C-alpha positions in Angstrom: 0.1 0.2 0.1 2.4 2.5 1.0 6.9 2.3 1.6 7.6 2.8 5.2 9.7 5.8 4.4 6.4 7.4 2.9 4.2 6.7 5.9 7.4 8.1 8.2 7.1 11.1 6.3 3.3 11.4 6.2 3.5 11.1 10.2 6.0 13.6 10.7 4.2 16.3 8.6 0.7 15.2 10.4 2.1 15.8 14.2 5.0 18.5 13.4 7.4 19.8 15.8 7.6 23.0 17.0 11.4 23.1 15.9 13.2 20.8 13.5 17.2 20.8 12.9 18.3 18.6 10.0 21.7 16.7 10.4 23.1 14.9 7.7 19.8 12.9 7.3 18.1 12.9 10.6 15.4 15.1 11.6 15.6 16.3 15.1 12.4 17.3 16.1 11.8 19.4 19.4 8.4 20.8 21.1 9.5 21.6 24.8 9.1 17.9 25.7 5.3 17.5 24.9 4.8 13.9 22.9 7.8 11.8 22.0 6.7 11.9 18.3 7.8 15.8 18.7 10.6 15.5 20.6 12.8 12.5 19.1 14.9 12.1 15.7 13.3 10.7 12.8 16.2 9.1 11.0 15.5 9.0 7.6 19.4 9.3 6.4 22.4 7.6 7.6 24.8 10.5 8.7 28.5 10.3 7.4 29.8 10.1 11.2 27.3 8.4 13.3 29.4 8.7 16.2 29.4 12.7 15.9 25.7 12.4 14.7 24.8 10.7 18.1 26.9 13.1 20.4 25.4 16.1 18.7 21.9 15.2 19.0 22.5 14.3 22.7 24.1 17.4 23.8 21.2 19.5 21.9 18.4 17.5 23.8 20.1 17.9 26.8 20.3 21.6 26.2 16.7 21.9 26.0 16.3 19.3 28.8 14.6 16.6 26.6 15.6 12.7 27.3 17.5 11.8 23.8 15.0 10.0 21.9 14.8 8.4 18.3 11.7 6.9 16.5 12.9 3.6 15.0 11.2 2.0 12.3 11.7 -0.2 8.8 12.8 2.6 7.2 15.2 4.1 10.0 18.9 4.9 9.1 21.4 3.5 9.1 19.8 0.1 9.2 21.6 -1.0 12.4 20.6 2.3 14.3 18.3 0.1 16.7 21.4 -2.0 17.9 23.9 1.0 18.0 21.4 2.6 20.4 20.7 -0.3 22.5 24.1 -0.4 23.2 24.6 2.8 23.8 21.8 2.6 26.6 18.9 3.7 25.0 15.6 1.9 26.4 12.7 0.7 24.0 9.1 2.6 24.5 6.2 2.6 22.9 6.0 -0.3 20.4 3.5 0.8 18.0 1.8 -0.4 15.1 0.8 2.0 11.9 -2.4 0.9 10.1 -4.0 2.1 6.8 -6.8 1.6 4.6 -8.9 3.4 1.9 -11.4 5.9 3.3 -14.2 4.5 1.2 -13.6 0.8 2.8 -13.7 2.3 6.0 -16.9 4.6 5.8 -18.7 1.7 4.3 -17.4 -0.9 7.2 -18.6 1.9 9.5 -22.5 2.4 8.7 -24.4 5.3 9.9 -22.9 7.0 12.9 -25.3 7.0 16.3 -24.5 10.5 16.9 -23.9 13.7 14.9 -20.2 15.1 15.0 -19.5 18.8 14.7 -16.5 19.4 12.5 -14.3 22.4 12.7 -10.9 23.6 11.0 -9.2 24.5 14.1 -9.4 22.9 17.7 -11.5 25.4 20.0 -10.8 25.7 23.9 -13.3 22.9 24.7 -11.9 20.6 22.4 -8.6 21.2 23.8 -9.6 21.0 27.3 -11.2 17.7 26.6 -8.2 15.9 25.1 -5.8 17.3 27.4 -8.2 15.9 30.4 -8.4 12.5 29.0 -4.8 12.2 27.2 -2.8 15.3 28.3 0.5 15.0 29.9 1.9 18.3 31.9 0.5 21.6 33.3 -0.9 24.7 31.1 2.9 25.1 29.5 2.5 21.8 28.1 -0.9 22.1 26.8 0.3 25.3 24.8 2.8 23.4 23.2 0.4 20.9 22.6 -1.8 23.7 20.7 1.3 24.6 19.0 1.6 20.9 17.4 -1.7 20.8 16.2 -1.9 24.5 14.8 1.2 23.5 12.5 -0.6 21.5 10.1 -4.3 21.3 8.3 -6.4 19.2 10.2 -10.1 18.6 10.8 -11.1 18.4 14.2 -14.5 16.5 15.5 -16.7 16.5 18.6 -19.6 15.2 20.2 -21.7 17.5 21.1 -21.0 20.9 19.7 -21.3 21.9 23.0 -20.8 21.1 26.6 -20.2 18.7 28.4 -18.1 17.3 25.5 -18.3 13.3 25.3 -15.7 12.5 22.6 -13.0 14.0 19.9 -10.8 13.5 17.2 -8.3 14.8 14.5 -7.6 13.9 11.0 -4.2 15.4 10.1 -4.6 16.2 6.2 -1.7 15.3 4.1 -1.5 15.1 0.5 -4.3 12.6 -0.2 -3.6 11.0 2.9 -5.0 11.9 6.4 -3.8 10.6 9.9 -6.4 9.7 12.6 -5.3 11.5 16.2 -6.2 12.5 19.2 -9.4 9.6 19.5 -10.8 10.2 23.0 -13.9 9.2 24.2 -15.6 10.0 28.2 -14.8 7.1 30.1 -18.5 7.5 31.2 -19.7 7.4 27.6 -17.7 4.4 25.8 -19.0 1.5 24.4 -21.4 3.5 22.8 -20.3 3.9 19.2 -18.9 7.6 20.0 -15.4 6.5 18.3 -16.6 5.2 15.5 -18.9 8.2 14.8 -16.1 10.8 15.4 -14.1 8.7 12.6 -17.1 8.4 10.2 -17.6 12.5 10.6 -14.0 13.2 10.0 -13.6 11.0 7.4 -16.7 12.1 5.6 -15.6 15.8 5.7 -12.4 15.2 4.1 -13.8 15.1 0.6 -10.3 14.9 -1.2 -8.6 12.4 1.0 -8.2 8.9 -0.8 -6.3 7.1 2.2 -6.3 7.0 5.9 -3.4 5.8 8.6 -3.3 5.5 12.3 -1.0 4.9 14.8 -1.9 2.1 17.5 -0.1 0.9 20.5 0.8 -2.9 19.8 -0.8 -3.5 23.3 -4.0 -2.2 23.0 -6.0 -5.2 21.6 -9.2 -3.4 22.0 -8.3 -0.6 19.9 -6.4 -3.2 17.1 -9.9 -5.3 17.0 -11.9 -2.1 15.8 -9.5 -0.8 13.4 -9.2 -4.6 12.0 -12.8 -4.3 11.6 -13.1 -1.0 10.0 -10.6 -2.4 7.1 -7.2 -1.1 8.4 -4.1 -3.2 7.5 -0.8 -2.7 9.0 1.6 -0.6 7.1 4.6 0.0 8.7 5.3 0.0 12.8 7.9 1.7 15.1 9.3 2.3 18.5 11.0 4.6 20.5 14.5 4.0 21.9 15.1 6.7 24.9 18.4 7.3 26.7 17.9 6.0 30.1 
């Protein structure tokens, strides 16, 4: 369906860091320590001098009070990077599957939603506050940094209902003819009512120029993976993070 290197590029655009430094084939991302993706190296090419590149990354992240981290998938360069990082004391975090599907197939498998979804091009305060209450890590400064990430790329934001109290939300990043599903969250008091499926349906239906959709899901999250399998998603890549202990 798609090459691993291409999906890495799409995901990088779908969740863009506030600051990125190009380092001889690597993209060194920084966003005040908020989310691993936005504060890790995307190793898209092999540096000429790997040792010096690693030292540069570690010193840069240390200067910003961020744990040195790498997103390691099938396209990571150099090919033995995972082993080299392990030998340097980096630990594995968050083994994750990347899944993809045709939008038309997912919509057909979803059927009619149980709730109407309000769609907007920006996350309002109620959307942001709900996401942070369910999935946020940190205080107001971290929340502000997270909002920077969201606002740096084109996306659609879904919410149920359109006013308070919010029951469910989601974000669909728009990149070329692909879209990435992020920030899917449901109030624990309203789970198992089809709200997540309704959010997905509303977002995909509103993305009228999008043919394909991707999402990432922790390998250990069997409940979510079962849902995505049923909706027609298939594994297209995988990755984990290596974080210096």
